C-alpha positions in Angstrom: 87.6 19.0 44.6 87.7 20.0 41.0 90.5 22.4 41.4 93.3 20.1 42.9 92.3 17.7 40.0 93.4 20.4 37.3 96.6 20.7 38.9 97.3 17.5 39.0 96.2 17.5 34.9 98.6 20.5 34.6 101.8 19.9 36.6 101.9 16.3 36.1 100.7 16.6 32.0 102.6 19.4 31.0 106.6 18.9 29.8 108.0 20.9 27.0 106.6 20.3 24.1 103.4 20.7 25.7 100.8 19.1 28.1 100.4 15.4 27.9 97.0 12.6 28.1 96.0 10.9 31.1 94.0 8.6 31.8 91.9 7.2 34.4 90.6 3.7 34.9 88.5 1.8 37.2 87.9 -1.4 36.3 86.2 -4.3 39.6 88.9 -4.1 41.9 90.6 -1.1 41.2 91.0 2.6 39.9 93.9 4.3 38.5 95.4 7.1 36.7 98.0 7.1 34.1 100.1 9.2 32.0 100.2 8.9 28.2 103.7 9.6 26.9 105.0 9.6 30.5 108.8 7.7 31.3 107.3 7.5 35.1 105.1 5.1 35.8 101.2 5.7 36.5 100.7 7.1 40.1 99.9 4.4 42.3 96.2 3.8 44.2 98.4 5.4 47.1 100.2 7.9 45.8 96.9 9.5 44.0 95.2 9.1 48.1 97.5 11.3 49.2 97.6 14.1 46.5 93.7 14.4 46.4 93.1 13.3 50.3 90.0 11.1 48.7 89.1 7.8 47.5 88.9 6.7 43.6 85.0 6.4 42.7 85.0 10.6 43.9 88.0 11.2 40.9 85.6 9.3 38.3 83.1 12.5 39.6 85.4 15.1 39.9 86.0 13.8 35.8 82.4 13.7 35.1 81.7 16.9 36.2 84.7 18.9 34.4 83.0 17.1 31.3 80.0 18.7 32.0 81.6 21.9 31.7 81.8 21.7 28.2 84.9 22.0 26.8 86.9 22.0 29.3 89.2 18.6 29.3 88.2 15.5 26.4 87.2 11.9 27.7 86.9 8.5 26.0 86.0 5.4 27.5 87.4 2.4 26.8 87.0 -1.2 27.6 89.6 -3.9 27.8 89.0 -7.4 29.4 91.5 -9.2 31.8 91.5 -12.3 33.7 91.0 -12.6 37.5 91.2 -15.2 40.2 88.1 -15.5 42.3 88.1 -15.8 46.0 88.9 -19.6 45.3 91.4 -19.3 42.9 93.1 -16.6 45.2 93.4 -19.6 47.5 94.9 -22.5 45.5 97.3 -20.5 44.2 98.8 -19.6 47.6 98.3 -23.2 49.2 98.0 -25.3 46.1 95.5 -27.2 44.4 92.4 -29.5 46.8 94.1 -32.7 44.6 97.6 -31.5 45.4 96.6 -31.4 48.5 95.1 -34.9 49.3 98.4 -35.8 47.7 100.4 -34.5 50.0 98.6 -35.9 53.1 98.6 -39.6 52.3 101.8 -40.6 53.9 103.7 -43.6 52.3 101.6 -46.7 54.5 98.6 -44.9 53.2 95.1 -43.3 54.4 91.8 -45.0 55.3 89.6 -42.9 53.0 87.0 -42.2 55.3 90.0 -40.0 56.9 90.9 -38.6 53.8 87.4 -37.3 53.1 86.5 -35.3 56.4 89.4 -33.4 55.5 88.8 -29.9 54.1 89.6 -30.8 50.6 89.4 -34.6 50.4 85.7 -34.6 48.4 87.3 -32.5 45.8 90.4 -33.8 46.0 89.8 -37.0 46.0 88.0 -37.2 42.2 90.6 -34.6 41.0 93.5 -37.6 42.2 92.0 -40.2 41.2 91.8 -39.4 37.9 95.3 -37.5 36.7 96.6 -40.9 38.6 98.2 -39.8 41.2 96.8 -42.1 44.1 94.5 -45.3 44.0 92.1 -46.9 46.7 92.9 -50.3 47.7 89.2 -52.1 49.2 91.2 -55.1 50.6 92.9 -53.5 53.4 91.6 -54.6 57.0 90.1 -52.1 58.2 88.5 -50.3 55.3 89.5 -48.7 52.3 92.7 -47.3 52.4 94.5 -44.9 49.6 97.6 -45.1 48.9 100.5 -43.2 46.5 101.0 -43.7 43.2 103.8 -41.5 42.6 106.9 -40.6 44.0 105.6 -37.2 43.3 104.0 -34.0 41.5 103.7 -31.6 39.3 100.6 -29.0 40.7 100.0 -28.0 37.2 96.9 -25.9 38.2 98.5 -23.4 41.2 101.3 -22.8 38.8 98.9 -21.6 35.8 96.9 -19.9 38.3 99.8 -18.0 40.3 100.8 -17.2 35.9 97.5 -15.3 35.4 98.1 -13.6 39.8 101.3 -12.1 37.7 99.8 -10.9 35.0 100.8 -13.7 32.6 97.3 -14.7 31.4 97.9 -14.9 28.2 100.5 -18.0 28.6 97.5 -20.1 29.2 95.8 -21.2 25.9 92.3 -21.5 25.7 91.5 -25.3 27.0 93.5 -24.6 30.1 91.7 -21.4 30.8 88.3 -23.6 29.7 89.2 -25.8 33.2 90.3 -23.2 35.1 86.6 -21.4 34.2 85.1 -24.5 34.7 86.6 -24.8 38.3 85.4 -21.6 39.2 89.1 -20.8 40.2 89.5 -17.8 37.1 86.9 -15.4 35.6 87.2 -12.8 32.5 86.5 -9.0 34.1 86.5 -5.9 32.0 88.7 -3.3 33.3 86.9 0.9 32.2 89.2 3.2 30.9 89.4 7.3 31.0 91.5 8.8 29.0 91.6 12.4 29.5 93.3 15.3 27.6 92.9 18.8 28.3 90.1 20.6 25.9 89.6 23.6 24.1 89.1 25.3 26.6 90.8 23.7 29.7 91.9 26.8 32.6 93.7 25.7 36.1 90.2 27.5 37.0 86.7 26.8 36.8 83.9 30.0 36.6 80.8 29.8 37.5 78.4 29.0 33.2 75.8 31.0 34.2 72.4 29.4 33.3 69.9 32.5 32.9 69.9 35.9 31.0 68.5 38.6 33.5 67.9 42.5 32.9 70.1 42.9 35.5 72.9 41.7 32.9 71.6 42.9 29.8 71.0 46.7 31.5 74.7 46.5 32.6 76.6 44.6 29.5 77.8 42.3 31.7 77.1 39.4 30.2 79.5 40.1 27.3 81.6 39.1 29.7 80.3 35.6 31.4 80.4 32.5 30.4 76.7 30.8 29.5 75.7 27.3 30.1 75.1 26.1 26.3 71.9 24.6 26.2 71.6 21.0 25.8 68.3 20.4 22.7 69.1 16.4 23.4 67.8 16.7 26.9 64.7 14.9 28.1 62.1 16.7 29.5 59.4 15.8 32.5 57.4 13.8 30.5 53.7 14.8 31.4 52.0 12.6 33.5 49.5 10.1 31.0 47.6 7.3 31.1 45.1 7.5 34.6 42.3 5.8 34.9 39.3 8.1 35.0 37.9 7.6 39.1 35.5 6.1 37.7 36.8 3.6 36.2 39.1 3.2 38.4 36.3 2.3 41.0 35.0 0.2 38.2 38.2 -2.3 37.7 37.8 -2.3 41.7 34.7 -3.9 41.9 35.7 -6.1 39.1 38.0 -7.6 41.2 36.2 -8.1 43.6 34.1 -10.6 41.7 36.6 -12.4 40.2 38.4 -12.9 43.8 34.5 -14.2 44.4 34.8 -16.5 41.7 32.1 -15.0 39.6 32.3 -15.0 35.9 31.5 -11.9 33.5 28.6 -11.9 31.7 28.9 -10.2 28.0 26.4 -6.9 28.2 27.2 -5.4 24.8 23.4 -5.0 24.7 22.5 -1.2 25.4 19.7 -2.1 22.8 17.7 -4.6 24.2 13.5 -5.7 23.7 11.3 -5.4 25.8 10.5 -8.9 26.3 14.3 -9.3 28.2 14.4 -5.8 29.8 11.0 -6.7 31.2 8.8 -9.1 29.5 11.6 -12.7 31.0 11.7 -10.9 34.5 8.0 -11.5 34.6 7.0 -7.8 34.7 3.6 -6.8 33.1 3.2 -4.8 29.7 1.4 -1.9 31.7 3.7 -1.4 34.2 5.1 2.0 34.7 8.7 1.8 34.1 7.9 0.5 30.6 6.0 4.4 29.9 7.6 6.3 27.9 8.7 8.8 30.9 10.8 6.2 31.9 12.0 4.8 29.6 14.0 5.7 25.9 12.5 3.8 22.9 13.9 3.7 19.8 12.2 4.6 16.7 14.7 2.7 14.1 14.2 -0.2 14.0 11.3 0.4 16.3 11.2 -4.1 16.9 13.0 -6.7 17.4 12.9 -9.7 15.3 14.5 -12.3 16.5 13.5 -13.4 19.6 13.4 -17.0 20.6 9.6 -18.5 20.2 9.3 -21.4 22.3 10.3 -18.7 25.3 8.4 -16.5 24.5 4.6 -18.5 24.6 6.1 -19.6 27.9 6.5 -16.5 29.0 3.3 -14.8 27.4 1.6 -18.3 29.2 2.5 -17.1 32.4 1.2 -13.5 32.6 -1.8 -14.0 30.6 -2.8 -17.5 32.4 -0.3 -18.3 35.2 1.5 -21.7 36.5 4.2 -23.1 38.2 2.3 -22.5 41.7 1.7 -18.8 40.2 -2.2 -17.1 38.7 0.5 -14.5 36.9 -1.5 -10.7 36.1 -4.0 -12.1 33.8 -4.3 -9.7 31.1 -3.8 -9.8 27.3 -0.4 -10.0 27.1 0.9 -8.7 23.3 3.5 -9.8 21.0 4.1 -6.1 19.2 4.7 -4.5 22.9 7.6 -7.3 23.5 9.3 -6.5 20.5 9.7 -3.2 20.8 13.7 -1.7 21.8 14.4 0.3 24.1 17.9 1.5 25.5 18.5 -0.5 28.4 16.9 0.4 31.8 18.8 -2.1 33.9 21.5 -4.9 33.5 19.6 -7.3 34.5 17.8 -8.1 30.7 21.7 -9.2 30.6 21.7 -11.7 33.4 18.3 -13.0 32.2 20.2 -14.0 28.8 22.9 -15.2 30.9 20.3 -17.5 32.5 18.2 -19.0 29.9 22.0 -19.9 28.1 22.3 -21.9 31.5 18.8 -23.2 31.2 19.5 -25.3 27.9 22.4 -26.9 28.9 21.4 -30.3 31.0 22.7 -31.1 33.2 22.1 -27.6 35.4 25.6 -26.7 36.6 26.2 -24.1 39.1 27.4 -20.6 37.9 27.8 -17.0 39.3 28.1 -14.4 37.4 28.4 -10.4 37.4 28.0 -7.2 35.0 29.5 -3.8 34.6 27.8 -1.4 32.5 26.0 1.6 31.2 22.0 1.1 32.0 19.2 3.7 30.5 16.7 6.3 32.4 14.3 8.1 30.8 14.5 10.0 34.3 14.9 14.0 35.4 18.1 15.7 35.0 19.5 16.8 38.8 23.5 17.1 39.9 23.1 13.0 41.2 21.2 11.4 38.5 22.0 11.4 34.8 19.9 9.6 31.9 23.2 7.0 31.5 24.7 5.4 34.3 26.0 2.2 35.5 24.8 -0.6 37.4 26.6 -3.9 39.1 24.7 -6.7 39.8 25.8 -10.2 40.8 24.0 -13.1 40.2 24.3 -17.2 41.7 22.4 -19.9 40.4 22.3 -23.3 42.6 20.7 -26.4 44.6 18.1 -24.5 47.6 19.6 -20.9 47.7 17.7 -19.3 50.4 17.3 -15.7 51.8 20.6 -16.8 54.3 22.6 -17.5 51.4 22.2 -14.1 50.0 22.3 -12.0 53.0 25.8 -14.2 54.0 26.9 -12.8 49.6 26.6 -9.8 50.4 28.1 -9.3 53.8 31.2 -10.6 51.8 30.4 -8.7 49.4 30.7 -5.3 50.8 32.8 -6.1 53.4 35.6 -6.7 50.5 34.5 -2.9 49.9 35.0 -2.4 53.3 31.2 -2.0 54.4 31.0 -3.9 57.2 28.0 -2.8 59.3 25.1 -3.9 56.9 20.9 -3.8 57.4 18.2 -5.5 55.1 14.6 -3.9 54.8 12.1 -5.9 52.8 11.2 -4.9 49.5 9.5 -5.1 46.6 10.8 -5.8 43.1 8.1 -7.5 40.4 11.3 -10.3 39.4 12.8 -10.8 43.0 10.1 -12.8 46.3 11.3 -12.1 48.8 13.3 -8.9 47.7 15.7 -6.6 50.3 16.6 -3.3 50.5 20.8 -3.0 51.3 21.8 -0.1 54.1 25.3 0.5 55.3 25.8 2.7 58.1 27.1 6.1 56.6 29.9 7.4 59.8 30.1 10.7 57.6 26.7 11.0 57.5 26.1 9.2 60.9 23.0 8.0 59.4 22.0 4.5 57.6 22.2 5.1 54.0 20.9 2.6 51.1 23.1 1.4 48.5 21.5 -1.7 46.9 18.6 -3.9 46.5 18.2 -7.8 46.4 16.2 -10.4 46.2 15.7 -14.4 44.8 13.7 -14.3 40.9 10.6 -15.2 41.6 10.2 -19.3 39.8 7.4 -17.5 37.2 10.7 -15.9 35.8 12.8 -19.4 36.1 11.1 -21.9 35.6 10.0 -20.8 31.4 13.6 -20.9 30.9 13.8 -24.0 31.7 15.7 -24.1 35.1 15.3 -27.3 36.8 12.5 -26.3 40.0 14.8 -27.2 43.1 17.4 -24.1 41.5 17.0 -20.8 42.8 18.8 -17.4 42.0 19.8 -15.1 44.7 20.9 -11.5 42.7 21.4 -7.9 44.1 22.5 -4.5 41.8 23.9 -1.5 42.9 25.1 2.0 40.5 27.9 2.6 40.5 28.1 6.5 40.6 25.4 6.9 42.2 
């Protein structure tokens, strides 16, 4: 194909004074090859197809291939505007405008308007013919409104203008006339792109393969001296490196977050990595002598060692519940110490954030049901192994509403885990200091062929909720699991 095209350039382009330039044009409806400074007209589409035996788009592709070979040819892309008829414009140029056809369809004795409107050009042509004052309507006729001619003959200016455009004489039309035709969607402006092609400094009718690599054999034999090498394109873009991917853990985190949002939950603020023992333990009705509050399980801070700002009214209610009982509970019957509650630590669970969120909810009157979730880091002073680090992520969901039961909790858990693709669930009674009743959540693992624990859940105890100020008939169901464990 390239050799044939070069042959055409050579044979058509040469004259006694040397080679001439050629052009290849591609518009919305045609492609053409033309030669500047030649007396003969450009070859027609049929002539070009006959010489090459291919479609014109293939010729354009061949020109681009020659461009890629270097200085074989030189090209320049030029764009010109031209006016073309639309499909409706072509029809009107042949058959006449709608208004002229309406005029011709009306006999001397007139035509019922209802019958005129059923004609193919009736609706459009009637309004145009009326505005041109070619026709009139007699509404007093016995058989209904009747349309009559006003003039004996008309000149179809629309057809005449479109025929000028079709004949390549669109420049004879004024801007106003072209604008009217465009408004009627009879005329459109098209762009004709033309490749002006001339012989380059390295023009040849034969194409030799350009080498892309210098091999040891070329160097040893010296053949590299006689071989053409393709120049490096230092402006070419290389393959972009893969980047910006989410870490697998963050990807799973975003999937969990999306599930909560789909279920109508609101994300809790969880930016308190450093928490007081009060919010982390005491507010959850966890006694101060509980083993989890020992230094062997919790990271305590040296500086600042104690929290200074606590809601003291709420603190006193929590103290009374721990040491004396209340709200139907006997409490733990021990001496509760404020200094112990002030100790700062790295939070051991995001339930501390849940306690803060529920306390804020209790201050809003009247009570409004709410659904919260959090996914964030927690820290525990545990023995490190292949599956347990001192830092990991905890997922937690909380629902607060009137009269919630264990059945509601099981229903929410089944919906939550189903969205994860986990459909086989079991629940086992468990103990948590701040939930009663409590349940461990198990799922059947198809690969391991056994039931594995996937989470913990329960209903928050009244000893935790009522000191916050929540109404007595409000229950809070909650569950949690680890993101990576």
